[in-house]
C-alpha positions in Angstrom: 186.8 -170.4 52.2 187.1 -167.4 54.5 187.8 -165.2 51.4 184.6 -166.5 49.7 182.6 -165.7 52.8 184.1 -162.2 53.0 183.3 -161.7 49.3 179.7 -162.8 49.8 179.3 -160.4 52.7 180.7 -157.5 50.7 178.3 -158.3 47.8 175.3 -158.4 50.1 173.0 -155.5 49.8 170.0 -154.6 52.0 168.3 -151.7 50.4 164.9 -150.6 51.7 163.4 -150.5 48.2 162.3 -154.1 47.2 162.8 -153.3 43.5 166.4 -152.2 44.1 167.0 -155.4 46.2 165.6 -157.6 43.4 167.7 -155.8 40.7 170.9 -156.3 42.9 170.1 -160.0 43.4 169.5 -160.4 39.7 172.8 -158.8 38.7 174.7 -161.0 41.2 172.9 -164.1 39.9 173.7 -163.2 36.3 177.4 -162.6 37.3 177.6 -166.0 39.0 175.9 -167.7 36.0 178.4 -166.1 33.6 181.3 -167.2 35.8 180.0 -170.8 35.8 179.6 -170.7 32.1 183.1 -169.4 31.5 184.6 -172.0 33.8 182.7 -174.8 32.1 183.8 -173.7 28.7 187.4 -173.6 29.8 187.4 -177.3 30.7 
């Protein structure tokens, strides 16, 4: 669990530009969605 928290903190990005922050969150969301899809297909 600590590794997951550390990974989440390293992925966290606080740019001053709202568009850049949105794009970063969108990329992270897509990566998580792809990971969930792959894990569900492996079952």
